[in-house]
C-alpha positions, 0 to 999 in steps of 0.5 A, a space after each residue: 280196311 286191311 284184311 285181318 289174318 292170323 299173323 295179326 292174332 300173334 302180334 296181338 297176343 304178343 303186344 298184349 302180353 307185354 303191356 300186361 306184364 308191365 302193368 302187373 310189375 307195376 302193381 307189384 312196385 306200387 305197394 313197397 313203393 308207397 310202404 318205403 316212403 312211409 316206413 323207410 324199407 323197400 321190400 319185394 320178393 323178386 322170386 314170387 314177383 317175377 314168375 307171378 308177373 309172368 303167368 299173369 301177363 301171358 294168361 290175361 294178354 293172351 285172352 285180351 289178344 284173342 278178344 281183340 282179334 276176334 272182334 275185329 274179325 267180326 267186324 270185318 265179316 259185318 263189313 264185307 256183308 254190307 
């Protein structure tokens, strides 16, 4: 098993932010799409959606990336003890 370092932390945070931004954007697009098929009007406020998506993705992705990295680091320590 490879040693877990700080570089891995930043890579994890970056990937988690990207994934969560995509997931939040998808969530914001699902409701207007359903309304479009029911009513025929696609109404979305991009001025609200894009900054909010970025904020939520950054906060959630950072927390998730740090958590995954810490779990890997603790598992690495546990394996090294054995």
